[in-house]
All heavy atoms as an XYZ file, in Angstrom:
928
protein
N     -10.560    -16.190     17.984
C     -11.265    -15.260     17.368
C     -12.421    -14.791     18.314
O     -13.038    -15.625     18.946
C     -12.000    -15.921     16.127
C     -11.012    -16.326     15.124
S     -10.202    -15.008     14.282
C     -11.038    -14.939     12.770
N     -12.588    -13.512     18.323
C     -13.607    -12.926     19.143
C     -14.649    -12.243     18.224
O     -14.307    -11.536     17.304
C     -13.025    -11.912     20.069
C     -14.053    -11.182     21.006
C     -11.959    -12.492     20.992
N     -15.942    -12.462     18.545
C     -16.975    -12.018     17.680
C     -17.505    -10.768     18.211
O     -18.165    -10.730     19.271
C     -18.119    -13.042     17.656
C     -19.127    -12.802     16.559
C     -18.908    -12.987     15.154
C     -20.411    -12.359     16.935
C     -19.837    -12.768     14.237
C     -21.394    -12.091     15.965
C     -21.044    -12.330     14.672
N     -17.241     -9.585     17.569
C     -17.685     -8.174     17.962
C     -18.294     -7.552     16.760
O     -17.713     -7.353     15.703
C     -16.500     -7.409     18.532
C     -15.999     -8.009     19.828
C     -16.991     -6.029     18.793
C     -14.731     -7.293     20.415
N     -19.551     -7.071     16.948
C     -20.193     -6.248     15.924
C     -20.421     -7.045     14.653
O     -20.446     -6.427     13.562
N     -20.550     -8.340     14.702
C     -20.866     -9.123     13.469
C     -19.573     -9.527     12.781
O     -19.681    -10.064     11.637
N     -18.368     -9.237     13.334
C     -17.151     -9.602     12.696
C     -16.312    -10.408     13.581
O     -16.168    -10.087     14.795
C     -16.385     -8.239     12.238
C     -17.298     -7.524     11.162
C     -15.129     -8.571     11.616
C     -16.751     -6.228     10.794
N     -15.669    -11.434     13.065
C     -14.645    -12.150     13.828
C     -13.375    -11.428     13.834
O     -12.745    -11.188     12.724
C     -14.531    -13.603     13.303
C     -15.689    -14.575     13.674
O     -16.197    -14.380     14.787
N     -15.992    -15.424     12.824
N     -12.793    -11.123     14.973
C     -11.604    -10.428     15.080
C     -10.488    -11.295     15.730
O     -10.778    -11.942     16.715
C     -11.744     -9.175     15.971
C     -12.838     -8.253     15.297
C     -10.506     -8.336     16.090
C     -13.220     -7.138     16.220
N      -9.300    -11.420     15.149
C      -8.218    -12.250     15.812
C      -7.882    -11.728     17.254
O      -8.019    -10.557     17.444
C      -7.065    -12.082     14.793
C      -7.622    -11.525     13.524
C      -8.863    -10.778     13.914
N      -7.484    -12.626     17.973
C      -7.285    -12.393     19.380
C      -5.981    -11.583     19.698
O      -5.818    -10.940     20.741
C      -7.225    -13.682     20.224
C      -8.491    -14.424     20.236
C      -8.439    -15.710     21.105
O      -7.450    -15.959     21.798
O      -9.498    -16.363     21.180
N      -5.037    -11.487     18.716
C      -3.794    -10.790     18.986
C      -3.773     -9.387     18.497
O      -2.746     -8.783     18.394
N      -4.967     -8.803     18.265
C      -5.109     -7.463     17.792
C      -5.412     -6.538     19.002
O      -6.183     -6.849     19.821
C      -6.221     -7.347     16.751
C      -6.492     -5.918     16.174
C      -5.926     -8.324     15.546
N      -4.837     -5.333     18.825
C      -5.224     -4.273     19.905
C      -6.597     -3.907     19.794
O      -7.248     -3.922     18.731
C      -4.315     -3.086     19.779
C      -2.800     -3.206     20.046
C      -2.101     -1.856     19.699
C      -2.552     -3.600     21.530
N      -7.242     -3.609     20.978
C      -8.658     -3.270     20.914
C      -8.871     -1.985     20.123
O      -9.819     -1.998     19.287
C      -9.152     -3.048     22.453
C     -10.622     -2.664     22.438
C      -8.997     -4.433     23.201
N      -8.140     -0.982     20.368
C      -8.293      0.310     19.582
C      -8.148      0.023     18.102
O      -8.935      0.559     17.285
C      -7.384      1.304     20.126
C      -7.664      1.969     21.393
C      -6.691      2.937     21.927
C      -6.363      4.029     21.070
N      -5.448      5.015     21.733
N      -7.287     -0.721     17.673
C      -6.955     -1.017     16.254
C      -8.170     -1.826     15.698
O      -8.592     -1.577     14.553
C      -5.661     -1.808     16.108
C      -5.361     -2.175     14.618
C      -4.974     -0.949     13.944
C      -4.470     -1.258     12.487
N      -4.381     -0.179     11.628
N      -8.661     -2.832     16.449
C      -9.836     -3.559     15.994
C     -11.043     -2.697     15.823
O     -11.889     -2.879     14.937
C     -10.107     -4.740     16.982
N     -11.242     -1.695     16.790
C     -12.460     -0.880     16.678
C     -12.358      0.044     15.483
O     -13.396      0.423     14.880
C     -12.585     -0.076     17.978
C     -13.072     -0.881     19.211
C     -13.038      0.059     20.446
C     -14.379     -1.553     19.023
N     -11.163      0.511     15.162
C     -11.111      1.417     14.024
C     -11.258      0.623     12.693
O     -11.504      1.272     11.635
C      -9.699      2.039     13.974
O      -8.667      1.041     13.958
C      -9.485      3.004     15.143
N     -11.365     -0.695     12.718
C     -11.677     -1.400     11.553
C     -13.080     -1.286     11.116
O     -13.456     -1.587      9.994
N     -13.978     -0.847     11.994
C     -15.366     -0.613     11.680
C     -15.551      0.643     10.897
O     -14.938      1.711     11.309
C     -16.289     -0.572     12.945
C     -16.344     -1.983     13.623
C     -15.552     -2.224     14.745
C     -17.194     -2.936     13.171
C     -15.676     -3.413     15.403
C     -17.295     -4.136     13.775
C     -16.536     -4.377     14.887
N     -16.347      0.687      9.949
C     -16.610      1.896      9.120
C     -17.346      2.923     10.025
O     -18.484      2.604     10.563
C     -17.390      1.605      7.858
C     -17.688      2.741      7.032
C     -16.700      3.329      6.189
C     -18.873      3.463      7.051
C     -16.917      4.452      5.403
C     -19.138      4.516      6.269
C     -18.171      5.073      5.410
O     -18.387      6.170      4.702
N     -16.819      4.046     10.204
C     -17.492      5.107     11.022
C     -16.845      5.194     12.464
O     -17.282      6.042     13.213
N     -15.883      4.328     12.737
C     -15.196      4.433     14.027
C     -13.757      4.692     13.750
O     -12.984      3.894     13.258
C     -15.327      3.097     14.812
C     -14.595      3.228     16.148
C     -16.712      2.755     15.009
N     -13.298      5.978     14.047
C     -11.962      6.392     13.895
C     -11.136      6.312     15.117
O     -11.666      5.700     16.152
N      -9.862      6.775     15.119
C      -9.019      6.605     16.275
C      -9.606      7.380     17.538
O      -9.495      6.787     18.680
C      -7.712      7.161     15.793
C      -7.812      7.605     14.506
C      -9.206      7.322     13.911
N     -10.189      8.537     17.338
C     -10.706      9.284     18.521
C     -11.850      8.561     19.068
O     -11.982      8.528     20.247
C     -11.034     10.727     18.074
C      -9.842     11.505     17.713
O      -8.746     11.237     18.200
N      -9.956     12.470     16.847
N     -12.775      8.082     18.297
C     -14.045      7.458     18.767
C     -13.582      6.094     19.540
O     -14.152      5.734     20.569
C     -15.014      7.130     17.664
C     -16.123      6.362     18.193
C     -15.517      8.494     17.111
N     -12.583      5.452     18.953
C     -12.187      4.203     19.487
C     -11.493      4.426     20.848
O     -11.700      3.716     21.867
C     -11.119      3.484     18.633
N     -10.629      5.486     20.949
C     -10.019      5.806     22.303
C     -11.084      6.214     23.222
O     -10.978      5.850     24.469
C      -9.081      7.018     22.025
N     -12.110      7.028     22.839
C     -13.205      7.462     23.739
C     -13.908      6.266     24.221
O     -14.328      6.170     25.437
C     -14.071      8.437     23.107
C     -14.871      9.229     24.042
C     -15.742     10.368     23.423
N     -15.161     10.907     22.222
C     -15.830     10.999     21.020
N     -17.032     10.385     20.972
N     -15.297     11.493     19.991
N     -14.210      5.329     23.404
C     -14.977      4.073     23.719
C     -14.154      3.243     24.752
O     -14.710      2.702     25.738
C     -15.301      3.305     22.439
C     -16.296      2.088     22.578
C     -17.589      2.596     22.983
C     -16.331      1.410     21.251
N     -12.852      3.107     24.481
C     -12.024      2.292     25.413
C     -11.930      3.068     26.812
O     -11.940      2.415     27.841
C     -10.626      2.132     24.851
S     -10.548      1.063     23.465
N     -11.869      4.342     26.789
C     -11.850      5.085     28.057
C     -13.177      4.856     28.837
O     -13.157      4.792     30.048
C     -11.542      6.507     27.809
N     -14.309      4.958     28.099
C     -15.581      4.772     28.680
C     -15.729      3.507     29.370
O     -16.422      3.302     30.406
C     -16.653      5.053     27.661
C     -18.054      5.145     28.085
C     -19.044      5.370     27.125
C     -20.415      5.479     27.592
N     -21.419      5.847     26.489
N     -15.178      2.407     28.703
C     -15.370      1.047     29.219
C     -14.209      0.567     30.103
O     -14.119     -0.558     30.475
C     -15.568      0.122     28.050
C     -16.755      0.328     27.221
C     -16.787     -0.595     25.983
C     -18.046      0.143     28.017
N     -13.182      1.573     30.333
C     -12.128      1.274     31.275
C     -11.214      0.119     30.635
O     -10.800     -0.796     31.287
C     -12.539      0.989     32.650
N     -10.872      0.248     29.351
C     -10.035     -0.711     28.655
C      -8.730     -0.090     28.392
O      -8.646      1.047     27.862
C     -10.701     -1.157     27.300
C     -12.056     -1.897     27.583
C      -9.773     -2.108     26.566
C     -12.797     -2.224     26.358
N      -7.668     -0.678     28.822
C      -6.283     -0.138     28.645
C      -5.943      0.083     27.116
O      -6.400     -0.661     26.278
C      -5.315     -1.008     29.358
C      -3.949     -0.350     29.509
N      -2.923     -0.517     28.518
C      -3.467      0.417     30.484
C      -1.862      0.149     28.956
N      -2.162      0.690     30.149
N      -5.073      1.044     26.849
C      -4.677      1.278     25.460
C      -4.029      0.170     24.782
O      -4.236     -0.040     23.583
C      -3.750      2.537     25.421
C      -4.497      3.818     25.773
O      -5.665      3.800     25.782
O      -3.768      4.810     26.047
N      -3.227     -0.536     25.513
C      -2.446     -1.603     24.941
C      -3.129     -3.074     25.179
O      -2.518     -4.102     25.020
C      -0.983     -1.741     25.600
C      -0.222     -0.419     25.429
C      -0.077      0.149     24.144
N       0.759     -0.677     23.320
C       0.912     -0.557     22.020
N       0.345      0.394     21.312
N       1.759     -1.317     21.341
N      -4.321     -3.046     25.508
C      -5.172     -4.343     25.690
C      -5.348     -5.007     24.458
O      -5.687     -4.393     23.413
C      -6.420     -4.068     26.392
N      -5.287     -6.369     24.442
C      -5.509     -7.153     23.273
C      -6.989     -7.655     23.279
O      -7.583     -7.758     24.346
C      -4.533     -8.328     23.189
C      -3.100     -8.022     23.105
C      -2.278     -9.311     23.144
C      -2.798     -7.278     21.762
N      -7.498     -7.956     22.131
C      -8.902     -8.447     22.009
C      -9.069     -9.749     22.826
O     -10.033     -9.960     23.468
C      -9.295     -8.668     20.564
C      -9.498     -7.252     19.857
C     -10.549     -9.508     20.401
C     -10.827     -6.578     20.261
N      -8.141    -10.571     22.701
C      -8.126    -11.946     23.431
C      -8.092    -11.764     24.900
O      -8.636    -12.748     25.598
N      -7.594    -10.688     25.429
C      -7.515    -10.511     26.872
C      -8.768     -9.959     27.491
O      -8.889     -9.915     28.759
C      -6.390     -9.490     27.224
C      -5.000    -10.107     26.855
O      -4.937    -11.339     26.640
O      -3.987     -9.321     26.704
N      -9.715     -9.471     26.690
C     -10.988     -8.983     27.248
C     -11.844    -10.008     27.870
O     -11.908    -11.129     27.347
C     -11.733     -8.303     26.093
C     -11.204     -6.962     25.613
C     -12.142     -6.453     24.442
C     -10.969     -5.872     26.623
N     -12.495     -9.733     28.999
C     -13.378    -10.628     29.548
C     -14.723    -10.659     28.760
O     -14.920     -9.774     27.951
C     -13.767    -10.235     30.986
O     -14.249     -8.961     31.051
N     -15.598    -11.684     29.006
C     -16.796    -11.683     28.305
C     -17.700    -10.479     28.563
O     -18.433    -10.020     27.629
C     -17.581    -13.013     28.586
O     -17.715    -13.070     30.013
C     -16.854    -14.177     28.044
N     -17.694     -9.950     29.834
C     -18.482     -8.780     30.148
C     -18.078     -7.582     29.386
O     -18.785     -6.698     28.964
C     -18.443     -8.545     31.613
O     -17.121     -8.287     32.114
N     -16.684     -7.371     29.250
C     -16.165     -6.247     28.446
C     -16.489     -6.488     27.029
O     -16.838     -5.466     26.355
C     -14.645     -6.172     28.563
C     -14.244     -5.829     29.999
C     -14.195     -4.258     30.172
C     -13.474     -4.040     31.493
N     -13.602     -2.645     31.873
N     -16.461     -7.627     26.452
C     -16.819     -7.910     25.041
C     -18.171     -7.541     24.789
O     -18.579     -6.906     23.822
C     -16.470     -9.393     24.684
O     -15.144     -9.630     25.015
C     -16.638     -9.580     23.219
N     -19.131     -7.943     25.754
C     -20.579     -7.644     25.493
C     -20.804     -6.171     25.628
O     -21.633     -5.585     25.025
C     -21.425     -8.394     26.459
O     -20.987     -8.256     27.870
C     -21.386     -9.968     26.218
N     -20.084     -5.444     26.558
C     -20.185     -4.066     26.737
C     -19.754     -3.302     25.458
O     -20.440     -2.364     24.975
C     -19.324     -3.557     27.883
N     -18.682     -3.744     24.861
C     -18.228     -3.225     23.530
C     -19.258     -3.426     22.451
O     -19.655     -2.493     21.670
C     -16.888     -3.751     23.124
C     -16.500     -3.371     21.682
C     -15.819     -3.288     24.079
N     -19.818     -4.652     22.424
C     -20.889     -4.919     21.419
C     -22.150     -4.037     21.690
O     -22.631     -3.472     20.719
C     -21.297     -6.410     21.623
C     -20.943     -7.266     20.460
O     -20.755     -6.655     19.336
N     -20.853     -8.509     20.633
N     -22.522     -3.852     22.868
C     -23.593     -2.990     23.158
C     -23.442     -1.587     22.750
O     -24.256     -0.914     22.305
C     -23.895     -3.035     24.713
C     -25.177     -2.360     25.195
C     -26.453     -2.937     24.608
C     -25.277     -2.367     26.630
N     -22.223     -1.055     23.045
C     -21.847      0.337     22.639
C     -21.842      0.436     21.058
O     -22.302      1.436     20.589
C     -20.437      0.768     23.144
C     -20.425      0.869     24.651
C     -21.231      2.155     25.096
O     -21.269      3.192     24.416
N     -21.881      1.958     26.211
N     -21.357     -0.565     20.383
C     -21.305     -0.428     18.913
C     -22.731     -0.575     18.347
O     -22.982      0.019     17.232
C     -20.445     -1.650     18.298
C     -18.959     -1.399     18.644
C     -18.195     -2.607     18.022
C     -18.470     -0.175     17.919
N     -23.640     -1.279     18.945
C     -24.990     -1.330     18.411
C     -25.681     -0.048     18.647
O     -26.626      0.231     17.807
C     -25.820     -2.478     19.087
O     -25.794     -2.269     20.540
C     -25.282     -3.866     18.807
N     -25.408      0.741     19.592
C     -25.941      2.065     19.712
C     -25.523      3.085     18.757
O     -26.126      4.089     18.516
C     -25.703      2.618     21.180
C     -26.426      1.741     22.240
O     -27.349      1.052     21.769
O     -26.052      1.856     23.397
N     -24.338      2.861     18.084
C     -23.747      3.855     17.194
C     -24.218      3.537     15.669
O     -24.600      2.447     15.400
C     -22.264      3.788     17.241
C     -21.684      4.118     18.530
S     -19.928      3.726     18.816
C     -19.237      4.589     17.432
N     -24.171      4.595     14.917
C     -24.317      4.512     13.418
C     -22.987      4.066     12.767
O     -22.160      4.870     12.593
C     -24.943      5.750     12.818
C     -26.254      6.021     13.165
N     -27.367      5.287     12.703
C     -26.780      7.033     13.938
C     -28.440      5.799     13.198
N     -28.109      6.816     13.970
N     -22.842      2.745     12.534
C     -21.594      2.352     11.939
C     -21.970      1.286     10.746
O     -23.130      0.864     10.610
C     -20.641      1.550     12.902
C     -21.349      0.406     13.554
C     -20.170      2.497     13.945
C     -20.434     -0.466     14.424
N     -20.965      1.087      9.929
C     -21.027      0.145      8.811
C     -22.211      0.525      7.856
O     -22.274      1.582      7.435
C     -21.112     -1.313      9.328
C     -19.837     -1.792     10.047
C     -18.654     -1.984      9.103
O     -18.854     -2.244      7.948
O     -17.523     -1.903      9.656
N     -23.061     -0.476      7.630
C     -24.099     -0.262      6.553
C     -25.118      0.795      6.934
O     -25.590      1.531      6.025
C     -24.830     -1.559      6.306
O     -25.453     -2.063      7.443
N     -25.362      1.002      8.237
C     -26.287      2.062      8.683
C     -25.711      3.437      8.275
O     -26.446      4.235      7.826
C     -26.526      1.998     10.246
C     -27.230      0.774     10.667
O     -27.859      0.205      9.794
O     -26.996      0.403     11.819
N     -24.432      3.605      8.580
C     -23.829      4.932      8.202
C     -23.692      5.098      6.718
O     -23.938      6.221      6.190
C     -22.466      4.986      8.864
C     -21.643      6.348      8.716
C     -22.520      7.459      9.277
C     -20.319      6.222      9.318
N     -23.399      4.036      6.001
C     -23.308      4.151      4.494
C     -24.705      4.547      3.995
O     -24.740      5.427      3.097
C     -22.791      2.911      3.919
C     -21.312      2.627      4.140
C     -20.930      1.421      3.290
N     -19.447      1.323      3.392
C     -18.834      0.418      4.123
N     -19.600     -0.468      4.950
N     -17.537      0.303      4.176
N     -25.721      3.942      4.515
C     -27.120      4.201      4.054
C     -27.525      5.610      4.380
O     -28.008      6.344      3.486
C     -28.049      3.235      4.639
C     -29.447      3.266      4.000
C     -30.401      2.328      4.679
N     -29.862      0.990      4.800
C     -29.535      0.322      6.037
N     -29.776      0.920      7.138
N     -29.025     -0.926      6.029
N     -27.163      6.124      5.504
C     -27.443      7.473      5.890
C     -26.747      8.488      4.956
O     -27.306      9.435      4.600
C     -27.055      7.709      7.348
C     -27.372      9.097      7.898
C     -26.934      9.203      9.309
C     -27.305     10.503      9.980
N     -27.153     11.724      9.169
N     -25.473      8.202      4.588
C     -24.711      9.152      3.752
C     -25.389      9.164      2.326
O     -25.576     10.263      1.862
C     -23.265      8.697      3.674
C     -22.557      8.981      4.972
C     -22.548      9.389      2.520
C     -21.177      8.420      5.098
N     -25.803      7.972      1.839
C     -26.452      7.907      0.536
C     -27.803      8.712      0.549
O     -28.093      9.379     -0.391
C     -26.670      6.446      0.075
C     -25.424      5.841     -0.345
C     -25.689      4.392     -0.850
O     -26.730      3.824     -0.575
N     -24.612      3.798     -1.465
N     -28.467      8.538      1.663
C     -29.827      9.254      1.779
C     -29.624     10.733      1.830
O     -30.355     11.449      1.224
C     -30.606      8.747      2.993
C     -31.141      7.333      2.825
C     -31.719      6.752      4.193
O     -31.702      7.472      5.160
O     -32.147      5.645      4.166
N     -28.627     11.213      2.531
C     -28.294     12.611      2.654
C     -27.969     13.232      1.294
O     -28.465     14.267      0.931
C     -27.204     12.872      3.668
C     -27.565     12.613      5.043
O     -28.802     12.523      5.365
O     -26.731     12.520      5.968
N     -27.140     12.484      0.554
C     -26.805     12.905     -0.884
C     -27.964     12.913     -1.723
O     -28.184     13.838     -2.479
C     -25.660     12.028     -1.451
C     -24.311     12.347     -0.604
C     -25.458     12.375     -2.908
C     -23.208     11.410     -0.988
N     -28.779     11.897     -1.628
C     -30.066     11.875     -2.434
C     -30.971     12.950     -2.106
O     -31.597     13.616     -2.973
C     -30.764     10.519     -2.226
C     -31.951     10.251     -3.134
C     -32.503      8.844     -2.991
C     -33.663      8.589     -3.893
N     -34.556      9.670     -4.267
N     -31.052     13.280     -0.830
C     -31.899     14.342     -0.384
C     -31.426     15.690     -0.952
O     -32.227     16.590     -1.436
C     -31.958     14.496      1.188
C     -32.866     15.590      1.738
C     -32.737     15.620      3.236
N     -31.423     15.480      3.811
C     -30.612     16.602      3.949
N     -31.086     17.804      3.626
N     -29.461     16.405      4.506
N     -30.089     15.941     -0.945
C     -29.485     17.179     -1.514
C     -29.833     17.266     -3.024
O     -30.121     18.381     -3.456
C     -28.105     17.234     -1.232
C     -27.581     17.475      0.178
C     -26.056     17.282      0.321
C     -27.958     18.834      0.617
N     -29.759     16.125     -3.687
C     -29.969     16.107     -5.117
C     -31.470     16.344     -5.429
O     -31.781     17.151     -6.398
C     -29.557     14.800     -5.741
C     -28.083     14.556     -5.736
C     -27.717     13.187     -6.147
N     -27.933     13.054     -7.565
C     -27.543     12.048     -8.299
N     -27.066     10.967     -7.771
N     -27.846     11.939     -9.568
N     -32.335     15.819     -4.661
C     -33.750     15.985     -4.902
C     -34.196     17.429     -4.558
O     -35.097     18.050     -5.300
C     -34.558     15.067     -4.016
C     -34.486     13.657     -4.399
O     -33.986     13.363     -5.546
O     -34.692     12.693     -3.562
N     -33.578     18.055     -3.551
C     -33.907     19.464     -3.248
C     -33.408     20.442     -4.334
O     -33.866     21.531     -4.523
C     -33.362     19.878     -1.900
C     -34.094     19.324     -0.701
S     -33.754     19.885      0.870
C     -32.034     20.153      0.850
N     -32.330     20.005     -5.043
C     -31.731     20.835     -6.079
C     -30.691     21.793     -5.564
O     -30.498     22.856     -6.179
N     -30.193     21.539     -4.396
C     -29.176     22.444     -3.881
C     -27.893     22.458     -4.677
O     -27.712     21.596     -5.523
C     -28.864     22.025     -2.399
O     -28.185     20.739     -2.399
C     -30.053     22.103     -1.476
N     -27.018     23.459     -4.477
C     -25.818     23.541     -5.099
C     -24.960     22.295     -4.890
O     -24.454     21.665     -5.892
C     -25.047     24.731     -4.653
C     -23.670     24.958     -5.319
C     -23.575     25.471     -6.550
C     -22.481     24.660     -4.629
C     -22.384     25.617     -7.234
C     -21.293     24.841     -5.188
C     -21.209     25.341     -6.507
O     -19.962     25.454     -7.080
N     -24.923     21.777     -3.652
C     -24.099     20.683     -3.399
C     -24.693     19.426     -4.082
O     -23.980     18.539     -4.562
C     -24.037     20.344     -1.814
C     -23.049     21.309     -1.198
C     -23.073     21.131      0.319
N     -22.969     19.739      0.709
C     -23.435     19.382      1.965
N     -24.018     20.163      2.730
N     -23.268     18.048      2.225
N     -25.987     19.259     -4.070
C     -26.675     18.204     -4.752
C     -26.407     18.197     -6.288
O     -26.208     17.060     -6.812
N     -26.402     19.340     -6.843
C     -26.098     19.439     -8.320
C     -24.698     18.989     -8.558
O     -24.351     18.399     -9.541
C     -26.459     20.812     -8.797
C     -27.943     20.986     -9.008
C     -28.288     22.254     -9.647
N     -28.145     23.282     -8.555
C     -27.613     24.516     -8.700
N     -27.207     24.967     -9.855
N     -27.641     25.334     -7.681
N     -23.774     19.409     -7.731
C     -22.315     19.128     -7.885
C     -22.220     17.655     -7.755
O     -21.370     17.034     -8.465
C     -21.430     19.909     -6.856
C     -21.510     21.351     -6.930
C     -20.973     21.917     -8.201
N     -19.577     21.907     -8.186
C     -18.768     22.508     -9.083
N     -19.290     23.034    -10.078
N     -17.504     22.540     -9.053
N     -22.844     16.927     -6.774
C     -22.787     15.502     -6.626
C     -23.301     14.885     -7.921
O     -22.723     13.921     -8.375
C     -23.581     15.027     -5.512
C     -22.864     15.025     -4.205
N     -21.872     14.126     -3.937
C     -23.012     15.781     -3.067
C     -21.399     14.339     -2.707
N     -22.046     15.389     -2.172
N     -24.405     15.310     -8.417
C     -25.059     14.753     -9.615
C     -24.200     14.910    -10.861
O     -24.099     14.004    -11.720
C     -26.356     15.462     -9.978
N     -23.409     15.949    -10.977
C     -22.442     16.130    -12.132
C     -21.103     15.566    -11.937
O     -20.196     15.774    -12.785
C     -22.343     17.696    -12.409
C     -23.695     18.297    -12.893
S     -23.406     19.981    -13.439
C     -23.098     20.778    -11.902
N     -20.900     14.956    -10.745
C     -19.521     14.368    -10.497
C     -18.453     15.387    -10.436
O     -17.334     15.176    -10.955
C     -19.111     13.240    -11.533
O     -20.123     12.286    -11.389
N     -18.804     16.485     -9.841
C     -17.851     17.621     -9.679
C     -17.396     17.765     -8.211
O     -18.233     17.380     -7.338
C     -18.394     18.925    -10.292
C     -18.575     18.900    -11.768
C     -19.290     20.139    -12.207
C     -17.186     18.856    -12.488
N     -16.379     18.434     -7.951
C     -16.014     18.794     -6.451
C     -17.145     19.526     -5.852
O     -17.743     20.430     -6.377
C     -14.766     19.618     -6.594
C     -14.167     19.298     -7.921
C     -15.346     19.009     -8.775
N     -17.434     19.147     -4.567
C     -18.579     19.685     -3.856
C     -18.168     20.750     -2.958
O     -18.917     21.684     -2.696
C     -19.271     18.502     -3.063
C     -20.464     19.043     -2.238
C     -19.724     17.471     -3.952
N     -16.924     20.710     -2.355
C     -16.616     21.605     -1.284
C     -15.700     22.804     -1.772
O     -14.822     23.219     -0.992
C     -15.836     20.783     -0.189
C     -16.783     19.829      0.457
C     -16.077     19.140      1.598
N     -17.029     18.116      2.155
C     -16.677     17.419      3.077
N     -15.441     17.381      3.640
N     -17.583     16.524      3.635
N     -15.928     23.182     -2.957
C     -15.192     24.511     -3.359
C     -13.835     24.310     -4.009
O     -13.067     25.339     -4.169
N     -13.338     23.107     -4.332
C     -12.090     22.860     -4.854
C     -12.077     23.423     -6.337
O     -13.074     23.546     -6.950
C     -11.662     21.414     -4.885
C     -11.588     20.843     -3.478
C     -12.842     20.112     -3.056
O     -13.955     20.509     -3.448
N     -12.807     19.210     -2.123
N     -10.844     23.742     -6.778
C     -10.722     24.196     -8.163
C     -10.967     22.998     -9.138
O     -10.719     21.847     -8.826
C      -9.262     24.682     -8.436
C      -9.019     25.964     -7.667
O      -9.988     26.734     -7.380
N      -7.718     26.202     -7.330
N     -11.555     23.393    -10.246
C     -11.797     22.373    -11.291
C     -11.026     22.528    -12.514
O     -11.249     21.839    -13.489
C     -13.302     22.481    -11.647
O     -13.680     23.754    -12.172
C     -14.258     22.138    -10.494
N     -10.117     23.516    -12.567
C      -9.340     23.752    -13.695
C      -8.477     22.531    -14.079
O      -8.329     22.191    -15.208
C      -8.648     25.071    -13.659
C      -7.774     25.361    -14.825
C      -7.189     26.728    -14.809
N      -8.020     27.566    -15.698
C      -7.782     28.816    -15.940
N      -6.817     29.358    -15.415
N      -8.529     29.419    -16.808
N      -7.741     22.055    -13.054
C      -6.696     21.097    -13.358
C      -6.907     19.795    -12.507
O      -6.560     18.765    -13.019
C      -5.292     21.670    -13.088
O      -5.156     22.051    -11.796
N      -7.482     19.902    -11.337
C      -7.360     18.686    -10.499
C      -8.800     18.344    -10.023
O      -9.202     18.698     -9.007
C      -6.501     18.880     -9.293
C      -5.129     19.255     -9.583
C      -4.329     19.604     -8.347
O      -4.898     19.930     -7.398
N      -3.075     19.581     -8.450
N      -9.463     17.557    -10.848
C     -10.876     17.111    -10.376
C     -10.986     15.605    -10.572
O     -12.049     14.993    -10.449
C     -11.998     17.787    -11.148
C     -12.054     17.456    -12.671
C     -11.925     19.221    -10.933
C     -13.278     17.815    -13.276
N      -9.845     14.876    -10.846
C      -9.935     13.474    -11.063
C     -10.487     12.661     -9.901
O     -11.325     11.753     -9.998
C      -8.520     12.836    -11.448
C      -8.069     13.282    -12.723
C      -6.794     12.792    -13.200
C      -6.352     13.188    -14.511
N      -4.935     12.833    -14.835
N     -10.041     13.071     -8.685
C     -10.483     12.351     -7.471
C     -11.961     12.617     -7.252
O     -12.719     11.700     -6.927
C      -9.664     12.883     -6.225
O      -8.381     12.751     -6.450
C     -10.159     12.195     -4.933
N     -12.420     13.925     -7.494
C     -13.884     14.144     -7.266
C     -14.706     13.376     -8.287
O     -15.785     12.878     -7.951
C     -14.105     15.625     -7.449
N     -14.273     13.304     -9.513
C     -15.043     12.499    -10.438
C     -15.097     11.055    -10.092
O     -16.101     10.410    -10.376
C     -14.460     12.660    -11.888
C     -14.720     14.023    -12.552
C     -14.465     13.948    -13.998
N     -14.631     15.287    -14.577
C     -15.786     15.783    -15.010
N     -16.846     15.035    -14.893
N     -15.848     16.910    -15.627
N     -14.049     10.527     -9.537
C     -13.965      9.172     -9.082
C     -14.972      8.982     -7.831
O     -15.695      7.939     -7.822
C     -12.562      8.751     -8.648
C     -12.346      7.340     -8.492
C     -10.904      7.042     -8.072
C      -9.900      8.031     -8.399
N      -8.588      7.813     -7.774
N     -15.027      9.869     -6.921
C     -15.822      9.754     -5.773
C     -17.306     10.015     -5.993
O     -18.156      9.394     -5.432
C     -15.350     10.645     -4.668
C     -14.008     10.318     -4.012
C     -13.611     11.410     -2.979
C     -14.051      8.954     -3.404
N     -17.628     10.945     -6.941
C     -19.003     11.340     -7.082
C     -19.572     10.712     -8.367
O     -20.519     11.268     -8.941
C     -19.126     12.804     -7.263
C     -18.699     13.549     -5.970
O     -18.894     13.001     -4.894
N     -18.221     14.762     -6.003
N     -19.120      9.562     -8.805
C     -19.513      8.987    -10.023
C     -21.065      8.833    -10.129
O     -21.712      9.504    -10.845
C     -18.847      7.637    -10.255
C     -18.375      7.531    -11.664
C     -17.457      6.340    -11.958
N     -16.203      6.955    -12.337
C     -15.022      6.331    -12.057
N     -15.024      5.164    -11.443
N     -13.977      6.928    -12.420
N     -21.559      7.922     -9.360
C     -23.057      7.784     -9.447
C     -23.634      8.093     -8.075
O     -24.354      9.085     -7.816
C     -23.448      6.247     -9.753
C     -24.947      6.076     -9.697
C     -22.953      5.964    -11.158
N     -23.320      7.311     -7.029
C     -23.681      7.576     -5.766
C     -22.458      7.330     -4.896
O     -21.641      6.532     -5.069
C     -24.759      6.606     -5.252
C     -26.094      6.702     -5.890
C     -26.951      7.757     -5.230
O     -26.762      7.963     -4.032
O     -27.764      8.346     -5.909
N     -22.263      8.137     -3.832
C     -21.157      7.987     -2.857
C     -21.378      6.702     -2.183
O     -22.348      6.510     -1.499
C     -21.089      9.150     -1.901
C     -20.095      9.052     -0.790
C     -18.759      9.511     -1.132
N     -18.444     10.561     -1.890
C     -18.044     11.735     -1.428
N     -17.931     11.973     -0.234
N     -17.676     12.695     -2.320
N     -20.487      5.678     -2.337
C     -20.577      4.443     -1.674
C     -20.117      4.361     -0.290
O     -20.363      3.470      0.437
C     -19.765      3.375     -2.562
C     -20.312      3.144     -3.919
C     -19.443      2.156     -4.695
C     -21.739      2.705     -3.928
N     -19.370      5.418      0.167
C     -19.009      5.412      1.605
C     -17.610      5.187      1.798
O     -16.597      5.278      1.873
């Protein structure tokens, strides 16, 4: 087990796959991070040296991921609601925010915009 970003990751997992497990790190960001640190695409977490592991940790601490990103999204939605913008009102009413039709298919939007967007 390798400890990266506050999470224990099994040693047999690909580095890119392990990085995408963090909320806010998708496949493109993970590939860019691996390229920046000169980590091969097929490298396993267990094969990383301690210097590479600390470098990955350092890069992840500089990014807004996990609870920081979730908190930022909630604050942005709260700001929109407090200002009374159209998007904020749509969030408050649990309706689609980005212009989708509401005549027949709004079940997903009602599910996502229930009280606060959890991330």
